[in-house]
C-alpha positions as CSV (number, residue, x, y, z in Angstrom):
1,M,94.3,-28.5,-72.9
2,T,90.8,-27.2,-73.6
3,E,87.7,-28.3,-71.7
4,E,86.9,-30.8,-74.4
5,R,90.3,-32.5,-73.5
6,N,91.8,-31.6,-76.9
7,L,95.4,-30.7,-77.2
8,D,95.9,-27.4,-79.1
9,I,99.2,-26.8,-80.8
10,L,100.0,-23.1,-81.1
11,S,102.8,-21.1,-82.6
12,K,105.0,-19.2,-80.2
13,K,103.5,-16.0,-81.4
14,E,99.9,-17.2,-80.8
15,A,100.8,-18.7,-77.4
16,L,102.4,-15.4,-76.3
17,R,99.4,-13.4,-77.5
18,R,97.0,-15.6,-75.5
19,V,99.2,-15.4,-72.3
20,Q,99.4,-11.6,-72.7
21,E,95.6,-11.4,-73.0
22,I,95.1,-13.5,-69.8
23,V,97.6,-11.5,-67.8
24,A,96.1,-8.2,-69.0
25,R,92.8,-9.2,-67.5
26,Y,94.3,-9.8,-64.1
27,A,96.7,-6.9,-64.2
28,Q,94.3,-4.1,-64.8
29,N,95.0,-0.9,-62.9
30,C,98.4,-2.1,-61.5
31,S,102.0,-2.4,-62.6
32,L,103.2,-5.9,-62.2
33,A,106.8,-4.8,-62.6
34,S,106.5,-2.2,-59.8
35,E,104.7,-4.7,-57.6
36,L,107.5,-7.3,-58.1
37,I,110.3,-4.7,-57.4
38,S,108.5,-3.6,-54.2
39,E,108.2,-7.3,-53.1
40,R,111.9,-7.9,-53.8
41,R,113.0,-4.8,-51.9
42,Q,110.9,-5.9,-48.9
43,E,112.5,-9.4,-49.0
44,A,116.0,-7.9,-49.2
45,E,115.3,-5.6,-46.2
46,E,114.1,-8.6,-44.2
47,E,117.2,-10.6,-45.1
48,N,119.5,-7.7,-44.0
49,K,118.0,-7.4,-40.5
């Protein structure tokens, strides 16, 4: 929903473009994939202790 409380209906393509734009703003200068892999490895190590 937008701030005006309207419901916008988007195509999958447009919705994906908007999401990628938002994520790109927050993921500048870092690799989200590398960060996720690192977190998963830490969790696995803790489980194996």
